[in-house]
Backbone as numpy.savetxt, mean C-alpha at the origin, in Angstrom:
# Nx Ny Nz CAx CAy CAz Cx Cy Cz
-7.60 -43.77 62.20 -8.52 -42.43 62.41 -7.64 -41.52 62.61
-6.59 -41.27 63.03 -5.47 -40.16 63.11 -5.15 -39.93 62.02
-4.45 -40.94 61.36 -3.60 -40.86 59.84 -4.86 -39.98 58.90
-6.28 -40.63 58.81 -7.23 -40.07 57.85 -7.13 -38.37 58.12
-7.32 -37.98 59.49 -7.44 -36.42 59.67 -6.57 -35.94 59.06
-5.47 -36.42 59.65 -3.98 -35.72 59.08 -3.99 -35.42 57.56
-4.46 -36.47 56.68 -4.54 -36.37 55.15 -5.56 -35.37 54.71
-6.92 -35.45 55.68 -7.53 -34.23 55.02 -7.12 -33.01 55.42
-6.38 -32.77 56.20 -5.52 -31.24 56.86 -4.64 -31.06 55.87
-3.81 -32.06 55.31 -2.85 -31.67 54.48 -3.44 -31.43 53.10
-4.65 -31.77 52.56 -5.06 -31.70 51.24 -5.75 -30.36 51.44
-6.18 -29.77 52.68 -6.64 -28.21 52.53 -5.99 -27.09 52.42
-4.45 -27.85 53.09 -3.30 -26.63 53.00 -2.91 -26.86 51.58
-2.88 -27.49 50.47 -2.59 -27.43 49.39 -2.94 -26.15 48.52
-1.90 -25.58 47.89 -2.66 -24.37 47.37 -2.94 -24.93 45.76
-4.16 -24.15 45.43 -4.72 -24.70 44.09 -3.68 -24.65 43.10
-3.83 -25.55 42.09 -2.64 -25.19 41.23 -3.38 -24.51 39.63
-2.52 -23.59 39.27 -3.23 -22.43 38.50 -2.43 -22.72 37.18
-3.14 -23.19 36.01 -2.76 -23.12 34.91 -1.99 -22.08 34.14
-0.62 -22.10 33.74 -0.04 -21.01 33.24 0.00 -21.12 31.81
-1.07 -19.88 31.13 -0.90 -19.64 29.97 0.28 -18.71 29.37
0.94 -19.41 28.23 2.02 -18.94 27.99 1.61 -17.77 27.15
2.17 -16.41 27.46 1.56 -15.36 26.40 2.57 -15.40 25.24
1.75 -15.04 23.75 2.66 -14.76 22.78 3.13 -13.33 22.55
4.28 -13.08 22.68 4.51 -11.40 22.24 4.62 -11.25 21.12
4.19 -9.98 20.31 4.18 -9.76 19.10 4.82 -8.55 19.14
5.72 -8.51 18.20 6.38 -6.97 17.93 5.49 -6.30 16.90
6.03 -5.13 16.53 5.20 -4.32 15.56 4.86 -4.77 14.23
6.28 -5.62 13.66 6.02 -6.21 12.42 5.28 -7.39 12.53
5.00 -8.17 13.31 4.09 -9.40 13.50 2.49 -8.80 13.21
2.26 -7.60 14.06 1.10 -6.89 14.32 0.50 -6.58 12.99
1.40 -5.81 12.32 1.11 -5.20 10.81 1.03 -6.49 9.96
1.86 -7.56 10.09 1.18 -8.54 9.20 0.08 -9.21 9.36
-0.09 -9.22 10.51 -1.41 -9.82 11.13 -2.72 -8.80 10.70
-2.58 -7.83 10.37 -3.47 -6.83 9.85 -3.43 -6.83 8.66
-2.57 -6.85 8.06 -2.26 -6.92 6.92 -3.39 -7.99 6.50
-2.88 -9.32 6.80 -3.66 -10.52 6.52 -4.93 -10.36 6.45
-5.57 -9.69 7.38 -7.03 -9.70 7.77 -7.71 -8.75 6.96
-6.79 -7.89 6.27 -7.35 -6.94 5.07 -7.45 -7.56 3.65
-6.30 -8.54 3.63 -6.51 -8.80 2.48 -7.49 -9.83 2.64
-7.76 -10.60 3.55 -8.98 -11.40 3.93 -10.34 -11.14 3.44
-10.58 -9.66 3.89 -11.75 -8.85 3.56 -11.60 -8.78 1.99
-10.95 -8.48 1.37 -10.97 -8.81 0.07 -10.77 -10.01 -1.00
-10.44 -10.76 -0.43 -10.90 -11.91 -1.04 -12.19 -12.57 -0.61
-12.64 -12.02 0.36 -14.12 -12.51 0.58 -15.02 -11.90 -0.41
-14.85 -10.59 -0.83 -15.50 -9.74 -1.96 -15.10 -10.42 -3.38
-14.16 -10.89 -3.39 -13.50 -11.20 -4.93 -14.24 -12.67 -5.27
-14.63 -13.11 -4.16 -15.33 -14.61 -4.22 -16.45 -14.15 -4.63
-17.35 -13.22 -4.47 -18.52 -13.15 -4.48 -18.86 -12.10 -5.59
-17.94 -11.98 -6.39 -18.23 -11.38 -7.87 -18.99 -12.27 -8.81
-19.73 -11.87 -10.14 -20.19 -12.76 -10.73 -19.29 -13.63 -11.34
-19.78 -14.82 -11.80 -18.85 -15.73 -12.29 -18.17 -15.59 -13.59
-18.76 -14.51 -14.44 -18.00 -14.01 -15.29 -17.16 -13.18 -15.49
-16.74 -12.81 -14.25 -15.48 -11.83 -14.17 -14.42 -13.05 -13.15
-13.28 -12.62 -14.15 -11.83 -13.49 -13.71 -11.11 -12.38 -12.99
-10.08 -13.30 -11.94 -9.59 -12.05 -11.21 -7.98 -13.07 -10.95
-7.13 -12.24 -10.62 -5.64 -13.14 -10.13 -5.31 -12.13 -9.12
-4.78 -12.71 -8.13 -4.14 -12.42 -6.58 -2.53 -12.49 -6.80
-2.28 -11.67 -6.32 -0.57 -11.52 -6.16 0.00 -11.50 -7.67
-0.14 -10.83 -8.65 0.44 -11.23 -9.95 1.71 -10.24 -9.88
2.59 -11.22 -10.22 4.17 -11.09 -10.50 4.77 -10.75 -12.15
4.82 -9.58 -12.37 5.46 -9.65 -13.65 6.62 -9.15 -14.18
7.52 -9.31 -15.04 8.43 -8.83 -15.28 8.48 -7.17 -15.95
9.17 -6.43 -15.20 8.90 -4.96 -15.68 10.45 -4.16 -15.56
10.63 -4.14 -17.06 11.93 -3.39 -17.09 11.91 -2.10 -16.64
10.95 -1.65 -16.30 11.11 -0.09 -15.75 11.12 0.28 -14.34
11.02 -0.95 -13.91 11.06 -1.05 -12.48 12.42 -1.01 -11.90
12.42 -0.82 -10.89 14.10 -0.48 -10.31 14.60 -2.15 -9.91
13.65 -2.81 -9.43 13.43 -4.34 -9.32 13.73 -5.03 -10.32
13.27 -4.75 -11.40 12.66 -5.28 -12.60 11.52 -6.31 -12.98
10.76 -5.79 -11.68 9.70 -6.68 -11.48 8.42 -5.72 -10.95
7.00 -6.04 -11.37 5.92 -5.21 -10.57 5.15 -6.55 -10.08
4.72 -6.30 -8.34 3.95 -7.14 -7.96 2.57 -6.37 -7.80
1.54 -7.01 -8.12 0.50 -6.37 -8.10 -0.76 -7.09 -7.31
-1.29 -6.33 -6.27 -2.01 -7.25 -5.37 -3.41 -7.98 -6.05
-4.21 -7.52 -6.84 -5.44 -7.97 -7.19 -5.49 -7.46 -8.70
-5.93 -8.21 -9.80 -6.36 -7.90 -11.11 -7.38 -8.37 -11.24
-8.58 -7.87 -11.89 -10.47 -8.02 -12.11 -10.66 -7.95 -13.39
-10.85 -8.93 -14.43 -11.15 -9.07 -15.33 -12.76 -8.99 -15.94
-13.46 -7.93 -15.98 -14.61 -7.75 -16.56 -15.20 -7.34 -17.78
-16.25 -7.80 -17.88 -16.33 -7.19 -19.80 -16.51 -5.64 -19.73
-16.68 -4.86 -18.48 -16.69 -3.34 -18.64 -15.32 -2.76 -18.02
-14.35 -3.50 -17.97 -13.15 -2.59 -17.87 -12.13 -3.68 -17.03
-10.74 -3.55 -16.99 -9.82 -4.11 -16.03 -9.47 -3.19 -14.84
-9.73 -3.97 -13.72 -9.54 -3.54 -12.36 -8.47 -3.63 -11.93
-7.50 -2.75 -11.67 -6.05 -3.37 -10.94 -5.93 -2.81 -9.55
-5.71 -3.62 -8.48 -6.09 -3.01 -6.96 -4.67 -2.89 -6.40
-4.64 -1.88 -5.62 -3.25 -2.16 -5.05 -3.97 -1.67 -3.03
-3.45 -2.57 -2.40 -3.97 -2.57 -1.27 -2.97 -2.04 0.04
-3.43 -1.22 0.70 -2.45 -0.60 1.50 -2.98 -0.82 2.97
-2.04 -1.18 3.86 -2.15 -1.66 5.25 -1.50 -0.32 6.09
-1.95 0.91 6.67 -1.90 1.74 7.21 -2.97 2.08 7.92
-2.77 2.80 9.04 -3.27 3.48 10.28 -3.36 4.47 10.69
-4.55 5.39 10.39 -4.21 7.11 10.76 -4.81 7.83 9.49
-4.72 9.11 9.42 -5.34 10.11 8.44 -4.35 10.17 7.28
-5.12 9.73 6.23 -4.26 9.79 4.96 -4.36 10.91 4.27
-3.39 11.62 3.83 -3.27 13.02 3.23 -2.76 12.75 1.67
-3.19 13.01 0.81 -3.09 12.88 -0.70 -3.84 13.58 -1.82
-3.11 13.46 -3.04 -3.83 14.08 -3.97 -3.46 13.24 -5.46
-4.34 13.67 -6.18 -4.35 12.46 -7.54 -2.73 13.39 -8.29
-2.39 14.47 -7.87 -1.20 14.95 -8.81 0.08 15.25 -7.78
0.09 14.73 -6.43 0.95 14.88 -5.68 1.94 13.28 -5.38
3.02 13.58 -5.71 4.12 12.59 -5.73 3.84 11.66 -4.35
4.17 12.80 -3.23 4.22 11.78 -1.77 2.93 12.35 -1.07
2.44 10.99 -0.67 1.43 11.24 0.55 2.26 10.89 1.80
0.99 11.39 2.82 1.28 11.89 4.23 0.57 10.62 4.80
0.98 10.32 5.97 0.13 9.43 6.95 0.42 9.96 8.34
-1.04 10.54 8.78 -1.19 11.29 10.10 0.04 12.79 10.08
0.17 13.12 8.76 0.92 14.12 8.48 2.24 14.34 8.65
2.67 13.43 9.17 4.20 13.07 9.32 4.99 11.95 8.52
4.47 11.18 8.06 5.02 9.83 7.46 4.93 9.70 6.08
6.03 9.96 5.47 5.66 10.11 3.92 5.66 8.74 3.27
4.95 8.72 2.11 4.88 7.11 1.32 4.42 7.90 -0.31
5.29 7.09 -1.18 4.93 7.22 -2.20 3.59 7.22 -2.80
3.25 8.05 -3.72 1.83 8.22 -3.83 1.20 6.57 -4.51
0.24 5.95 -4.02 -0.16 4.86 -4.35 -0.78 4.93 -5.67
-1.45 6.14 -6.19 -1.88 5.94 -7.68 -0.74 6.09 -8.43
0.54 6.68 -8.53 1.36 6.47 -9.06 1.95 4.99 -9.31
2.18 4.59 -7.99 2.87 2.87 -7.87 1.62 2.10 -8.65
0.19 2.54 -8.56 -0.48 1.39 -9.54 -0.36 1.80 -10.89
-0.29 3.13 -11.24 -0.25 3.55 -12.53 0.78 2.69 -13.19
2.05 2.42 -12.58 3.23 1.79 -12.93 2.63 0.42 -13.10
1.96 -0.28 -12.19 1.16 -1.70 -12.46 0.79 -1.99 -13.65
-0.33 -0.97 -13.81 -0.99 -0.94 -15.11 -0.24 -0.79 -16.23
0.96 0.18 -16.54 1.67 0.07 -17.51 2.35 -1.15 -18.05
2.44 -1.99 -16.55 3.53 -3.00 -16.54 2.30 -4.37 -17.18
1.34 -4.30 -17.01 0.13 -5.23 -17.74 -0.21 -4.70 -19.07
0.12 -3.77 -19.66 -0.26 -3.18 -20.60 0.57 -4.07 -21.58
2.09 -4.25 -21.13 2.97 -4.82 -22.02 2.40 -6.26 -22.63
1.58 -6.53 -22.03 0.82 -8.19 -22.17 -0.31 -8.16 -23.18
-0.99 -6.98 -23.29 -2.27 -7.16 -24.11 -1.97 -6.31 -24.98
-3.16 -6.55 -26.00 -3.45 -5.77 -27.19 -3.55 -4.05 -26.77
-3.27 -3.15 -27.57 -2.94 -1.84 -27.45 -4.52 -1.34 -27.85
-5.47 -2.02 -28.22 -6.73 -1.64 -28.65 -7.18 -1.38 -26.73
-7.06 -2.46 -25.82 -8.05 -2.51 -24.75 -7.22 -1.63 -23.65
-6.15 -0.79 -24.16 -5.06 -0.01 -22.76 -5.95 1.10 -22.36
-7.21 1.52 -23.10 -7.95 2.26 -22.21 -9.00 2.19 -21.34
-9.09 0.86 -21.21 -9.99 0.31 -20.12 -9.72 -0.04 -18.98
-8.60 0.59 -18.47 -8.28 0.32 -16.93 -8.72 1.15 -16.05
-8.89 0.69 -14.94 -9.32 1.44 -13.44 -8.52 1.17 -12.41
-7.92 2.02 -12.01 -7.44 1.94 -10.82 -7.80 1.98 -9.56
-7.59 1.33 -8.77 -8.17 1.32 -7.31 -7.51 0.84 -6.63
-6.98 2.14 -5.11 -6.28 1.88 -3.93 -6.92 1.84 -2.96
-7.12 0.46 -2.37 -7.97 0.22 -1.26 -7.05 0.50 0.32
-7.73 0.99 1.21 -7.19 1.27 2.43 -8.21 0.60 3.84
-7.38 0.34 4.79 -8.30 -0.34 5.59 -9.29 0.51 6.47
-10.18 0.30 7.09 -11.39 1.17 7.85 -10.25 1.90 8.85
-9.10 1.39 9.34 -8.54 2.38 10.38 -7.91 3.67 9.87
-8.27 4.06 8.39 -7.82 5.12 8.37 -8.90 6.26 8.00
-8.47 7.59 8.05 -9.54 8.41 7.71 -8.77 8.90 6.12
-9.62 9.54 5.67 -9.11 10.04 4.26 -9.19 11.66 4.17
-8.08 12.25 3.99 -8.18 13.85 3.78 -7.40 13.81 2.44
-8.08 13.35 0.98 -7.80 13.25 -0.04 -8.47 14.37 -0.92
-8.31 14.51 -2.33 -9.00 14.92 -3.20 -10.42 14.04 -3.49
-11.32 15.22 -3.50 -12.82 14.44 -3.35 -13.02 13.61 -4.93
-12.33 13.96 -5.70 -12.50 13.65 -7.19 -12.07 11.71 -7.35
-11.14 11.68 -6.15 -10.65 10.26 -5.78 -11.71 9.54 -4.97
-12.73 10.06 -4.80 -13.93 9.54 -4.09 -15.10 8.98 -5.08
-15.14 9.79 -5.98 -16.04 9.89 -6.97 -16.16 9.13 -8.08
-17.35 7.93 -8.08 -17.29 6.92 -8.93 -17.15 7.16 -10.52
-17.27 8.11 -10.68 -16.85 8.54 -12.00 -15.64 8.68 -12.80
-14.66 8.57 -11.72 -13.37 8.72 -11.75 -12.78 7.23 -12.10
-11.43 7.38 -12.82 -11.13 6.21 -13.22 -9.66 6.06 -12.35
-9.77 6.59 -11.36 -8.69 6.58 -10.46 -9.39 6.62 -8.90
-9.37 5.51 -8.16 -10.34 5.52 -7.16 -9.92 5.23 -5.51
-9.75 5.63 -4.65 -9.22 5.48 -3.20 -10.28 4.92 -2.24
-10.31 3.64 -1.98 -11.65 3.15 -1.04 -11.08 2.60 0.19
-12.17 2.36 0.90 -12.04 1.78 2.22 -11.84 -0.05 1.65
-11.25 -0.83 2.33 -11.33 -2.63 2.01 -12.76 -3.09 1.93
-13.51 -2.35 3.06 -15.02 -2.73 3.13 -15.89 -2.53 1.88
-15.68 -1.23 1.57 -16.57 -1.09 0.36 -15.90 -1.21 -0.97
-14.95 -2.15 -1.05 -14.12 -2.33 -2.09 -15.38 -2.92 -3.50
-15.91 -4.14 -3.44 -16.62 -4.51 -4.22 -17.89 -3.65 -4.91
-18.34 -2.82 -3.69 -19.13 -2.03 -4.04 -18.85 -1.03 -5.10
-17.97 -0.51 -4.94 -17.38 0.56 -5.55 -17.37 -0.03 -7.09
-16.57 -1.33 -7.13 -16.38 -1.97 -8.66 -17.97 -2.35 -9.35
-19.11 -2.94 -8.52 -20.37 -2.62 -8.95 -21.02 -1.39 -9.58
-20.84 -0.31 -8.67 -21.18 0.97 -9.04 -20.60 1.59 -10.43
-19.01 1.43 -10.10 -18.38 1.79 -11.37 -18.76 0.91 -12.86
-19.17 -0.14 -12.63 -19.52 -1.04 -13.88 -20.80 -0.28 -14.17
-22.01 -0.57 -13.30 -23.04 0.39 -13.62 -23.39 1.75 -14.16
-22.11 2.52 -13.92 -22.09 3.86 -14.46 -21.58 3.84 -16.04
-20.66 2.57 -16.24 -20.01 2.26 -17.50 -21.22 1.74 -18.48
-21.86 1.10 -17.79 -23.11 0.49 -18.54 -24.27 1.43 -19.11
-24.18 2.24 -18.41 -25.38 3.74 -18.89 -24.56 4.32 -19.74
-23.39 4.65 -19.94 -22.54 5.36 -20.92 -22.35 4.60 -21.85
-22.27 3.10 -21.91 -21.86 2.49 -23.09 -22.51 1.22 -23.28
-23.60 1.09 -24.41 -24.16 0.30 -24.48 -23.56 -1.30 -24.66
-22.81 -1.59 -25.47 -21.79 -2.46 -25.81 -21.04 -2.52 -24.49
-20.35 -4.00 -24.21 -19.35 -4.11 -23.24 -17.87 -3.92 -23.72
-17.04 -3.74 -23.17 -15.46 -3.85 -23.99 -14.91 -5.07 -24.21
-15.24 -5.93 -23.54 -14.76 -7.48 -23.75 -15.69 -8.23 -23.75
-15.28 -9.32 -24.80 -16.41 -10.32 -24.40 -15.61 -11.41 -23.72
-16.33 -12.49 -23.59 -15.81 -13.71 -22.60 -14.55 -14.39 -23.29
-14.34 -14.50 -24.48 -13.02 -14.94 -25.27 -12.08 -13.91 -24.99
-11.83 -12.72 -25.24 -10.98 -11.70 -24.85 -10.53 -11.91 -23.41
-11.70 -11.86 -22.65 -11.24 -11.77 -21.12 -10.43 -12.99 -20.97
-10.86 -13.98 -21.33 -9.98 -15.40 -20.91 -8.54 -15.21 -21.72
-8.66 -15.01 -22.98 -7.14 -14.90 -23.51 -6.31 -13.86 -22.53
-6.85 -13.09 -22.31 -6.05 -11.77 -21.58 -5.57 -12.69 -20.11
-6.82 -13.01 -19.67 -6.19 -13.72 -18.13 -5.42 -14.75 -18.35
-5.35 -15.81 -19.46 -4.51 -16.71 -19.56 -2.98 -16.35 -19.73
-3.11 -15.19 -20.83 -2.09 -14.57 -21.04 -1.04 -14.30 -20.15
-1.75 -13.47 -18.93 -1.06 -12.91 -17.68 -0.63 -13.98 -16.73
-1.74 -15.28 -16.76 -1.10 -16.03 -15.66 -0.03 -16.93 -16.16
0.09 -17.01 -17.51 1.33 -17.43 -17.99 2.69 -16.66 -17.94
2.48 -15.27 -18.09 3.65 -14.48 -17.60 3.88 -14.36 -16.08
2.79 -14.75 -15.16 3.10 -14.85 -13.83 4.38 -15.26 -13.07
5.01 -14.53 -12.75 6.61 -15.18 -12.40 6.01 -15.97 -10.65
6.47 -17.10 -10.88 5.94 -18.05 -9.47 7.23 -18.59 -8.80
8.54 -18.35 -9.14 9.56 -18.50 -8.68 9.89 -17.84 -7.45
9.72 -18.66 -6.16 9.60 -18.07 -5.06 11.04 -17.41 -4.74
12.46 -17.78 -5.43 13.43 -17.26 -5.12 13.77 -16.08 -5.82
12.84 -15.70 -7.16 12.74 -14.20 -7.93 12.17 -13.46 -7.06
10.91 -14.02 -6.43 10.03 -13.09 -5.73 10.79 -12.67 -4.32
11.46 -13.48 -3.57 12.11 -13.21 -2.28 12.98 -12.17 -2.59
13.55 -12.16 -3.99 14.80 -11.22 -4.25 14.12 -9.80 -4.39
13.18 -9.63 -4.95 12.20 -8.36 -5.36 12.04 -8.03 -4.04
11.23 -8.69 -3.04 11.17 -8.05 -1.66 12.37 -7.73 -1.26
13.30 -8.28 -1.32 15.04 -7.80 -0.42 15.42 -6.70 -1.32
15.16 -6.34 -2.56 15.55 -5.27 -2.99 14.82 -3.72 -2.36
13.22 -4.37 -2.45 12.55 -3.33 -1.98 12.78 -2.86 -0.62
13.07 -3.64 0.30 13.62 -3.17 1.68 15.01 -2.62 1.38
16.12 -3.06 1.01 17.32 -2.25 0.70 17.00 -1.00 0.16
16.35 -0.61 -0.72 15.89 0.69 -1.36 15.50 1.68 -0.41
14.44 0.75 0.34 13.76 1.65 1.61 14.67 2.23 2.62
15.82 1.32 3.25 16.62 1.64 4.33 17.81 2.30 3.52
17.97 2.35 2.48 18.65 3.43 1.86 18.43 4.51 2.03
17.15 4.84 1.22 16.19 6.10 1.58 16.34 6.61 3.34
16.01 5.55 4.02 16.07 6.17 5.42 16.94 6.43 5.96
18.23 5.95 5.43 19.63 6.23 5.81 20.05 7.70 5.46
19.65 8.11 4.25 20.21 9.01 3.53 19.35 10.30 3.91
17.98 10.10 4.64 17.02 11.22 5.45 17.50 11.23 6.70
18.29 10.26 7.59 18.84 10.65 8.49 19.94 11.18 8.73
20.83 11.21 7.65 22.21 11.83 7.62 22.33 12.90 7.59
21.10 13.95 7.27 20.93 15.51 7.03 20.01 15.85 8.20
20.21 16.98 8.92 19.28 17.79 9.63 19.17 18.93 9.92
18.29 19.51 10.13 18.01 21.15 10.06 18.76 21.86 11.34
19.66 22.63 10.99 20.39 23.49 12.14 19.50 23.96 13.33
18.35 24.35 12.94 17.76 24.77 13.82 16.87 23.96 14.57
15.99 22.96 14.00 15.24 22.48 14.95 15.49 20.79 14.89
16.82 20.51 14.02 17.34 19.32 14.02 16.43 18.07 13.49
15.63 18.71 12.77 14.60 17.69 11.95 15.40 16.93 10.87
15.09 15.79 10.48 15.90 15.13 9.22 15.32 15.60 7.95
16.17 15.83 7.14 15.85 16.24 5.47 16.48 15.30 4.74
16.10 15.54 3.27 16.52 14.68 2.29 17.67 14.98 1.60
18.27 14.44 1.43 19.85 14.40 0.39 19.57 15.58 -0.60
18.13 15.43 -0.95 18.08 16.72 -2.18 17.83 17.93 -1.73
17.28 18.16 -0.45 17.04 19.29 0.43 18.48 19.94 0.95
19.18 19.21 1.32 20.44 19.46 1.97 21.47 19.82 0.86
21.41 19.38 -0.23 21.99 19.74 -1.31 21.64 21.16 -1.90
20.69 21.33 -1.77 19.74 22.45 -2.01 20.38 23.62 -1.35
20.44 23.54 0.09 21.09 24.46 0.69 22.29 24.34 1.04
23.28 23.75 0.71 24.80 23.73 0.64 25.09 24.88 -0.71
24.30 24.35 -1.64 24.65 24.88 -3.18 24.06 26.70 -2.91
23.28 27.07 -1.99 22.64 28.20 -2.01 23.58 29.21 -1.04
24.46 30.06 -1.47 24.79 31.23 -0.62 23.90 31.59 0.47
22.86 31.88 0.56 22.08 32.46 1.25 22.17 31.64 2.60
22.31 30.68 2.69 22.72 29.34 3.80 23.92 29.59 4.29
24.75 30.00 3.62 26.29 29.76 4.15 26.77 28.57 4.74
26.31 27.65 3.62 26.83 26.13 4.05 26.16 25.52 5.14
24.85 26.11 5.62 24.45 25.32 6.58 23.02 24.68 5.99
22.39 23.57 6.68 21.35 23.03 6.19 19.94 23.42 6.94
18.86 23.65 6.32 17.86 23.89 7.04 16.54 23.30 6.35
15.64 23.06 7.14 14.43 22.02 7.03 13.40 23.27 6.09
12.31 23.12 5.28 12.02 23.59 4.48 11.29 24.85 5.26
10.77 24.66 6.57 9.96 25.53 7.22 10.92 26.68 7.79
12.06 26.39 8.29 13.31 27.43 8.73 14.03 28.07 7.49
13.73 27.64 6.14 14.80 28.09 5.12 14.17 29.17 4.80
12.87 29.95 4.94 11.89 31.27 4.91 12.59 32.14 5.89
13.27 31.41 6.96 13.83 32.39 8.43 15.20 32.93 8.15
15.91 32.35 6.85 17.23 32.54 6.79 17.48 34.15 5.72
17.88 34.80 6.05 18.41 36.04 5.34 19.92 36.04 4.77
20.18 36.70 3.95 21.70 36.56 3.36 22.96 36.23 4.10
23.46 35.55 3.93 24.75 34.96 4.70 24.38 34.10 5.82
23.26 33.46 6.21 22.79 32.74 7.26 22.53 33.73 8.30
22.08 34.66 8.41 21.38 35.33 9.46 20.25 34.70 9.64
19.89 34.61 10.83 18.62 33.95 11.08 17.35 35.05 11.40
16.70 34.93 11.08 15.27 35.82 11.86 14.01 35.33 12.35
14.18 35.44 13.75 13.52 34.75 14.91 12.19 35.54 15.00
């Protein structure tokens, strides 16, 4: 009896066992990839719901002699009787500032990115090399951002009549349907028949480079070019505010007698008088 009571006491004194859940740490790059994958998933779902007579290619990788890497990587291309839609997807968060004629866009007013419209124009030019010139005028460029963004862009880029559109990923298919509806009103006959659509689709499928080594080399070249630009920007700084400037801005300042060999950002260049005297 004594041994039994001692056993019960020892059981009550035991601390309950807690299951330890291993926490997975995500760095910014992993989170960005995850969010990017979710954005692409939203696009993929909408692509799957397009009419059956539409064809599309995801992740089209084409040789392009005009590209720095020798290739163009295109997120999505949709072939319809009323136009070829070329889609560039962007995974950013914040306010997007940009315009149709601006070479550089801004994220949150601070971080620069090359114009996605110009980037997509290059993609369209790469595709045109593989199809008959009589079809070259039937391209529609679409740049898709996640709903985590707010647009501060030219209103024309949100108007369905434009052949260059900037949309949110959740409204991607809606814009395509609306665009086609407008084209149908303007043109009685479609631009492509089913045979022509299939021929263009097959031609681009055959040209699509699938070699993983070539694709990886392309990505690495892009990263190297990006790092080179970032290194160059960090090399030169404004004498007043210590803000990094590009090599182009630095060269301009150094070659201008007004700045007396000093480097200034754009905002402070206007405060400099002759011989480097500063107006406060």
